Backbone as CSV, one residue per row, in Angstrom:
resi,resn,N_x,N_y,N_z,CA_x,CA_y,CA_z,C_x,C_y,C_z
1,TYR,-16.122,-10.599,-4.836,-15.411,-11.858,-4.698,-13.914,-11.697,-4.960
2,VAL,-13.558,-10.674,-5.707,-12.139,-10.420,-5.970,-11.432,-10.073,-4.665
3,SER,-12.086,-9.293,-3.826,-11.521,-8.935,-2.528,-11.267,-10.189,-1.691
4,ILE,-12.181,-11.125,-1.720,-12.011,-12.376,-0.976,-10.799,-13.126,-1.501
5,ALA,-10.665,-13.201,-2.800,-9.517,-13.897,-3.392,-8.199,-13.224,-3.012
6,LEU,-8.180,-11.894,-3.046,-6.955,-11.172,-2.685,-6.596,-11.399,-1.217
7,PHE,-7.590,-11.356,-0.341,-7.315,-11.618,1.075,-6.880,-13.066,1.300
8,ALA,-7.444,-14.000,0.542,-7.039,-15.403,0.674,-5.569,-15.573,0.277
9,ILE,-5.171,-14.929,-0.801,-3.767,-14.996,-1.226,-2.875,-14.336,-0.175
10,ALA,-3.305,-13.183,0.337,-2.536,-12.499,1.382,-2.386,-13.391,2.609
11,SER,-3.420,-14.149,2.925,-3.348,-15.015,4.106,-2.326,-16.138,3.933
12,VAL,-2.190,-16.643,2.715,-1.179,-17.678,2.459,0.219,-17.096,2.688
13,PHE,0.450,-15.898,2.177,1.739,-15.246,2.415,1.929,-14.965,3.907
14,GLY,0.876,-14.521,4.574,0.959,-14.238,6.003,1.277,-15.482,6.815
15,LEU,0.650,-16.591,6.471,0.929,-17.847,7.165,2.383,-18.270,6.942
16,THR,2.875,-18.044,5.739,4.278,-18.346,5.431,5.209,-17.520,6.321
17,ILE,4.889,-16.248,6.475,5.701,-15.363,7.332,5.663,-15.853,8.774
18,LEU,4.472,-16.182,9.269,4.325,-16.625,10.649,5.105,-17.920,10.902
19,VAL,5.038,-18.854,9.981,5.782,-20.114,10.126,7.285,-19.833,10.178
20,LYS,7.753,-18.929,9.343,9.178,-18.562,9.365,9.561,-17.983,10.721
21,TRP,8.705,-17.099,11.255,8.980,-16.501,12.565,9.046,-17.569,13.645
22,LEU,8.100,-18.494,13.614,8.045,-19.532,14.641,9.234,-20.481,14.573
23,THR,9.809,-20.652,13.397,10.968,-21.528,13.233,12.275,-20.739,13.281
24,LYS,12.167,-19.482,13.693,13.330,-18.597,13.858,14.106,-18.391,12.555
25,LYS,13.365,-18.401,11.449,13.966,-18.138,10.143,13.438,-16.810,9.630
26,GLU,14.146,-16.248,8.687,13.733,-14.965,8.134,12.906,-15.185,6.864
27,ALA,11.758,-14.535,6.809,10.916,-14.608,5.609,11.524,-13.712,4.533
28,SER,11.384,-14.123,3.292,11.938,-13.316,2.206,11.167,-12.013,2.070
29,LYS,11.863,-11.010,1.598,11.217,-9.699,1.388,10.090,-9.821,0.371
30,ALA,10.254,-10.678,-0.620,9.205,-10.852,-1.626,7.915,-11.356,-0.996
31,VAL,8.022,-12.281,-0.060,6.837,-12.812,0.620,6.207,-11.726,1.487
32,ILE,7.043,-10.971,2.210,6.538,-9.903,3.077,5.830,-8.830,2.256
33,TYR,6.467,-8.382,1.182,5.867,-7.340,0.343,4.604,-7.843,-0.343
34,SER,4.621,-9.085,-0.803,3.438,-9.654,-1.466,2.264,-9.735,-0.501
35,HIS,2.544,-10.143,0.735,1.487,-10.206,1.753,0.825,-8.834,1.904
36,GLY,1.634,-7.815,2.050,1.099,-6.464,2.218,0.358,-5.961,0.996
37,LEU,0.919,-6.192,-0.169,0.285,-5.694,-1.401,-1.068,-6.350,-1.655
38,PHE,-1.144,-7.659,-1.475,-2.428,-8.342,-1.683,-3.455,-7.910,-0.646
39,ALA,-3.005,-7.737,0.605,-3.928,-7.305,1.654,-4.431,-5.887,1.401
40,VAL,-3.538,-4.991,1.003,-3.948,-3.605,0.719,-4.914,-3.572,-0.466
41,ALA,-4.614,-4.340,-1.501,-5.502,-4.370,-2.670,-6.882,-4.895,-2.284
42,GLY,-6.922,-5.942,-1.473,-8.206,-6.472,-1.006,-8.956,-5.468,-0.161
43,PHE,-8.223,-4.727,0.682,-8.849,-3.734,1.555,-9.422,-2.574,0.745
44,VAL,-8.688,-2.130,-0.249,-9.189,-1.034,-1.099,-10.465,-1.465,-1.814
45,LEU,-10.483,-2.661,-2.353,-11.697,-3.149,-3.014,-12.847,-3.282,-2.022
46,LEU,-12.527,-3.677,-0.805,-13.556,-3.780,0.231,-14.134,-2.406,0.565
47,LEU,-13.290,-1.400,0.618,-13.769,-0.036,0.867,-14.645,0.461,-0.278
48,VAL,-14.285,0.131,-1.504,-15.111,0.505,-2.660,-16.473,-0.182,-2.556
49,LEU,-16.477,-1.437,-2.162,-17.738,-2.163,-1.961,-18.589,-1.465,-0.911
50,ALA,-17.951,-1.004,0.152,-18.679,-0.358,1.249,-19.296,0.967,0.824
51,LEU,-18.760,1.595,-0.208,-19.347,2.840,-0.705,-20.737,2.601,-1.289
52,HIS,-20.967,1.397,-1.778,-22.224,1.084,-2.454,-23.111,0.125,-1.663
53,ASN,-22.613,-0.369,-0.547,-23.361,-1.346,0.249,-23.186,-1.017,1.726
54,THR,-24.118,-1.482,2.521,-24.025,-1.267,3.960,-24.293,-2.585,4.668
55,GLY,-24.082,-2.549,5.935,-24.381,-3.726,6.751,-23.412,-3.826,7.904
56,ASN,-23.921,-4.330,9.022,-23.092,-4.461,10.212,-21.937,-5.436,10.018
57,VAL,-22.188,-6.517,9.298,-21.136,-7.519,9.095,-20.029,-6.943,8.209
58,LEU,-20.409,-6.189,7.186,-19.409,-5.545,6.326,-18.602,-4.525,7.125
59,THR,-19.268,-3.758,7.950,-18.575,-2.784,8.809,-17.621,-3.487,9.767
60,ALA,-18.048,-4.603,10.319,-17.184,-5.371,11.222,-15.947,-5.876,10.493
61,ALA,-16.137,-6.383,9.272,-15.000,-6.871,8.492,-14.004,-5.747,8.223
62,ILE,-14.509,-4.599,7.811,-13.632,-3.456,7.525,-12.896,-3.010,8.785
63,THR,-13.607,-2.940,9.896,-12.987,-2.509,11.151,-11.890,-3.474,11.593
64,LEU,-12.184,-4.763,11.549,-11.183,-5.749,11.951,-9.979,-5.741,11.015
65,PHE,-10.235,-5.631,9.703,-9.108,-5.555,8.761,-8.276,-4.298,9.001
66,ALA,-8.925,-3.190,9.316,-8.201,-1.937,9.563,-7.303,-2.060,10.797
67,ILE,-7.821,-2.653,11.864,-7.005,-2.836,13.072,-5.852,-3.798,12.787
68,ALA,-6.132,-4.868,12.049,-5.075,-5.809,11.674,-4.014,-5.104,10.827
69,ALA,-4.460,-4.217,9.947,-3.525,-3.488,9.077,-2.599,-2.577,9.884
70,ILE,-3.126,-1.971,10.936,-2.295,-1.114,11.784,-1.186,-1.953,12.426
71,GLY,-1.549,-3.111,12.937,-0.543,-4.009,13.508,0.448,-4.487,12.461
72,GLY,-0.055,-4.801,11.276,0.822,-5.240,10.188,1.780,-4.147,9.753
73,LEU,1.286,-2.922,9.690,2.145,-1.797,9.321,3.232,-1.588,10.369
74,TYR,2.869,-1.699,11.639,3.860,-1.577,12.710,4.947,-2.646,12.560
75,MET,4.530,-3.891,12.325,5.514,-4.976,12.160,6.393,-4.753,10.940
76,PHE,5.802,-4.233,9.868,6.555,-3.952,8.651,7.604,-2.868,8.904
77,ILE,7.202,-1.817,9.603,8.146,-0.733,9.917,9.267,-1.252,10.814
78,MET,8.927,-2.073,11.787,9.950,-2.657,12.657,10.913,-3.521,11.837
79,ASP,10.378,-4.267,10.883,11.214,-5.111,10.029,12.162,-4.256,9.189
80,LEU,11.667,-3.143,8.665,12.517,-2.257,7.865,13.659,-1.666,8.692
81,SER,13.398,-1.443,9.983,14.430,-0.878,10.856,15.251,-1.977,11.541
82,LYS,15.106,-3.216,11.042,15.880,-4.369,11.537,15.608,-4.680,13.014
83,LYS,14.398,-4.381,13.464,13.987,-4.701,14.821,12.914,-5.776,14.763
84,PHE,12.830,-6.553,15.811,11.843,-7.624,15.852,10.579,-7.155,16.558
85,SER,9.458,-7.548,16.018,8.167,-7.283,16.654,7.888,-8.414,17.629
86,PRO,7.111,-8.132,18.659,6.765,-9.225,19.587,5.885,-10.267,18.888
87,LEU,6.120,-11.514,19.250,5.383,-12.609,18.623,3.887,-12.507,18.905
88,TRP,3.517,-12.021,20.089,2.090,-11.890,20.411,1.391,-10.973,19.420
89,LEU,2.117,-9.940,18.931,1.512,-9.016,17.980,1.207,-9.717,16.656
90,ALA,2.101,-10.604,16.242,1.860,-11.370,15.012,0.611,-12.233,15.155
91,PHE,0.427,-12.829,16.332,-0.762,-13.662,16.557,-2.039,-12.819,16.608
92,VAL,-1.971,-11.674,17.267,-3.144,-10.790,17.313,-3.492,-10.309,15.912
93,HIS,-2.467,-9.919,15.143,-2.651,-9.492,13.752,-3.350,-10.602,12.954
94,ALA,-2.862,-11.818,13.110,-3.436,-12.952,12.376,-4.871,-13.234,12.812
95,LEU,-5.131,-13.208,14.105,-6.488,-13.482,14.603,-7.483,-12.420,14.141
96,LEU,-7.058,-11.166,14.161,-7.934,-10.099,13.674,-8.239,-10.293,12.189
97,ALA,-7.212,-10.620,11.415,-7.395,-10.815,9.974,-8.308,-12.014,9.689
98,VAL,-8.137,-13.083,10.447,-9.002,-14.260,10.259,-10.442,-13.914,10.610
99,GLY,-10.632,-13.195,11.705,-11.988,-12.771,12.083,-12.618,-11.888,11.020
100,ALA,-11.829,-10.978,10.481,-12.327,-10.098,9.419,-12.672,-10.894,8.163
101,PHE,-11.834,-11.873,7.847,-12.068,-12.693,6.657,-13.352,-13.508,6.816
102,VAL,-13.560,-14.051,7.994,-14.796,-14.800,8.259,-16.004,-13.873,8.132
103,ALA,-15.903,-12.670,8.690,-16.998,-11.698,8.564,-17.261,-11.361,7.103
104,LEU,-16.201,-11.214,6.325,-16.360,-10.920,4.894,-17.049,-12.076,4.173
105,LEU,-16.660,-13.301,4.509,-17.316,-14.464,3.903,-18.792,-14.522,4.275
106,ILE,-19.091,-14.235,5.535,-20.494,-14.215,5.979,-21.267,-13.171,5.181
107,TYR,-20.680,-11.986,5.040,-21.343,-10.940,4.278,-21.517,-11.347,2.810
108,ALA,-20.483,-11.866,2.211,-20.520,-12.175,0.783,-21.525,-13.273,0.455
109,PHE,-21.623,-14.244,1.329,-22.515,-15.355,1.051,-23.821,-15.270,1.835
110,MET,-24.055,-14.089,2.462,-25.304,-13.774,3.144,-25.726,-14.861,4.123
111,ILE,-24.768,-15.388,4.863,-25.089,-16.369,5.879,-25.962,-15.713,6.955
112,ILE,-25.629,-14.447,7.248,-26.448,-13.648,8.158,-27.094,-12.560,7.323
113,LYS,-28.395,-12.476,7.343,-29.101,-11.453,6.567,-28.868,-10.082,7.200
114,PRO,-28.625,-9.058,6.366,-28.379,-7.721,6.906,-29.584,-7.132,7.606
């Protein structure tokens, strides 16, 4: 459940970043770094969980979070080099993360039996 909480906090920071992008404003570095740190911490805990548990839904959550993380890392690197990432990438990143979060919730609350 700690992983869920960390991803939920990361999503609030991520939504803040997305709103700033859509309004053509710059998100603070603290918000950007916090988003990444909470997401990475949640992902690491999720990987530790996967060492002791199995299931297709858990695998799907990890896979979707990993793909979202690759997009997030690309956007972060572009931000560090003062370049803008395409807006479509931010939306794909967000959709992948939301899908992964839903899969994690399904797994955690056993909505779908393994």
